[in-house]
N, C-alpha and C positions, 0 to 999 in steps of 0.2 A: 803467117799462114802460108801454106804451100799453094802453088798455082792450081793444083788439082782440087784442093779443098775449096778455094775461091770459086772455081768453075762449078763445082757441085752445089755450093751454097747459092750461087747466082741462079743456077737452073731451078733449084727448089723455090727460090723467091719468085721467080718469073713464071713458073709452071701453073697451069690452070689447076684450081683446087677442086677435088672431088672426094667424096667419101667412098667407103667400100661398097655401099649399096649402089651408088652411081656407076662404079667400075663394073659391078656385076651386071647391072642393067645394060650398060653399053656393050657388054660382051654377048648379050643374047641375040637370037635371031629376031627379025622385025616383028613377027607375030607375038612372041613371048614378051618382047620389050613393050609393045603397045598394051597388052593385057596387064602386065605388071604395073605400068605407068597409070593405067586407069584405076587399078586397085589401090595403089598408094595415094592417089589423089582424093579418094573419098575420105572425108574427115572421120576420125574414130567415133565421134558422137553419132554419126549417121547410122541408122539401124541396118543399112545395106553394106556397111563397111566389113572388110575382112580383118580379123584381128592380126596384130603383129605376130603373135605366136603361130597362127595358122599359116601366115605368109612365110615365116621362117621355116616351118616344117615342110611346106611345099618346095621352097628353094633348096633346102638341105636334101630333100628326097631326090632332087635332080642333080645333086653333087656339089652344090654351092656351099662354101664355108662362110656362114653368116650367122650373126646372133641377133637376138631380139632388140637389144639396145641400139644396134646399128640401124635397124629398120625404124625403130621409134624415133631416133634422133633425126633421121632423114625426113620422116613423115612430119615431124614438128618443126622442121627447117632450122635445126640448131646444129647441123653437121658441118663438115668442111666445105660443102657445096654452097653454103649460104653465109652471108655476112649481114647481121642484123635483119635476118628473115628475107633477104633479097638474094636471089641466085647469083653466084659469082660468074 
């Protein structure tokens, strides 16, 4: 292996893991970030929850490139942000 590849692989291995949803969330201003975090924290079974589709449509409407499965995986804590349901 080249030293460049070793450096890249080491960086990947040691970098904090986050999914695309978290990357988008972290790029938002504080107000949008707080509201989006509140929305995603409400379990889907709760009658007050916002559906994944509606959240995706809202985010896409503001220019974010995100899909329903990305939101669903983050909400269910099975994305790159979590290991065995625990935040990395």
